[in-house]
N, C-alpha and C positions, 0 to 999 in steps of 0.2 A: 407594327412596323410594316409600313409598304415599301421594296424596293422595286423601281421602273429599272426592267434590264433594257440595255442597250444606250438607255438616255443619261446615264452616268449620272442621275439624282438621287436621293434619298431621303426622304420626309418620313416621320416620327411623330408620333399623338402620344401627350400625356397619357398616362397610364396608372393608376393605383396599384397596389400589392393587392393580391389576390383574396390571401383567407386573414389582410391587419387592417380594420377598419381605423378610417380616418380622426374615429376618438382615440384609437388604445395608440396610433401614432402622436398626437396631441398629449399624449398623458406618460409619455417616455422622454419628449421633449419637455415637459416639464419638470418632472424630478430628475432630469440630468441638471439642467438648470440650478434645481433647486440644491442640488449633489454640489454642485461647481462654485456654485453663490455663497451660499448659506453655511455649509458642513465642511467644507474645505478648504474653504477660504483662502487658495492660495492668489497671490496679485502678482504682476511681471509691473513696469513703466515700461511700455513701448516707445522709442523715437522715432518718428518719419526724417528722412533724409531731405532738407527744403531746397527742391530742384530748382526755385528762381532762386532765391541766394548763392546755390552752389555755380560755379562758371565749372563749364567742361571741355579739355584740350579736346584735340582732333579725332581722339578714336572713345572720347564720349567716358574720360578718367578724369579725375579731380585729386590734387594734391591737399585741400583744405574743403571737408564738409559742412555743412551746416545744418543743425539740426532744428528743429520745432519742439514744442511743448512737449512733455511727455503725456502718453496715454496708460492710464492705469486700467488694466480688463484683469480678470477674474481666468484661471487656465488650470488644467494639472499639469504638476510637471512631475519629468521623467528625468533623473539625474544619474548620468553613465558615469560610470567608474574612469578618474581619472588615468593615462597612461603616459610614460614618462620614455620618450626619446633621448638617447644618449649620440650626436652627431663628430665626427672625428672635429678636433678643434675647436669646437664651438662650445660644448657644455650641453647638460642635459635641460631638456627641454617639455612642459608639463602641456599638458590636451585632454582638454574636454569638454564632455558637449552636454546641453537638455534637449528635452524634446519635450514641447507643450502643447496640450490640448485645448481648444476653444470647442466653447459652445458656438456654433454657428449661426444660431437664431439672434442669439446675444449681440455677436459681432455685427451681422445684418441690422439691428434697432437701432445700433449705437453710427452706424456709418462707417466702420473700421474695420480694415482687411490688412492683417499681417502678411510683410511681403519680403522680398529677397532684400538683405542691404539695410534694414533696419536695424537699430541698435536696440539691446535689450538689457533693463536694467535689472537684476535680480540676486539675491545671496549677497550684497557685497561686491559682485563681480558685473562688467558687461561681457554680453553677448550680442553675436551680428548673428542673424538669421541667414540660413543657407540653402533653404530650402523649406517649400510649404505645399502641400496636399489633402484632401479630402477623401481617406482612407477610408472610412464610416460610413457606410450605408442602413437607414435603415429598411431592413429585409429583403435586403441587397437590390435596394429600387436605387435606380441611378436619378430618381426627380424626389428624392427624400436623402439628401447628405446631410450627415447628422455633427460633425465635429470639423476643426479645422487643426491640424497639423502642423504645426512648424519643428524644424531642427533649426537649432542653433549651437557657434561653436565660441570655446571662451576668447577675447578677445585681452591685448594687451592695452592697458592707459597709454603707452607712448605711442601706441597706430592709432588711437583714437583719437589723441589731438586735443585732451581735454584737461582739465587739471584736475586732479584727485580729491574729492569731496571727503571733508574730517570722517573717521568713523568712531 
């Protein structure tokens, strides 16, 4: 990385990890793709908001959202233990969340990326994605991002404004 002092500009060159050859990075990538797709086999259906069909108000909000067809994708899922919050006069409220770990290369090949606001159908419940990050780097190198992590919270059917499907 080179930094020009005084000018405020920064340039960076693409480098590779010093002790890990590209051949091993490719092996790591292929093994993880096979683990997620063939061995674990967990899938979720993700529905993106149809921006052209959804009308927004002055603040960019909409009371009614329209979603496109679901996109089925393989991932690893971490289900977080539910918590119950009791509010005065309202009653108990069950809150839970999931973390989904996607193989970055598989998503790039499908030209798909989970985003905040997308709806996830998993385990007979609907979840809304509230954050995405790319925390895992191969050999800690920023040019070799390996996974996409999405966190989501469970939604009520009434807030989603869809008909519940038969179970």
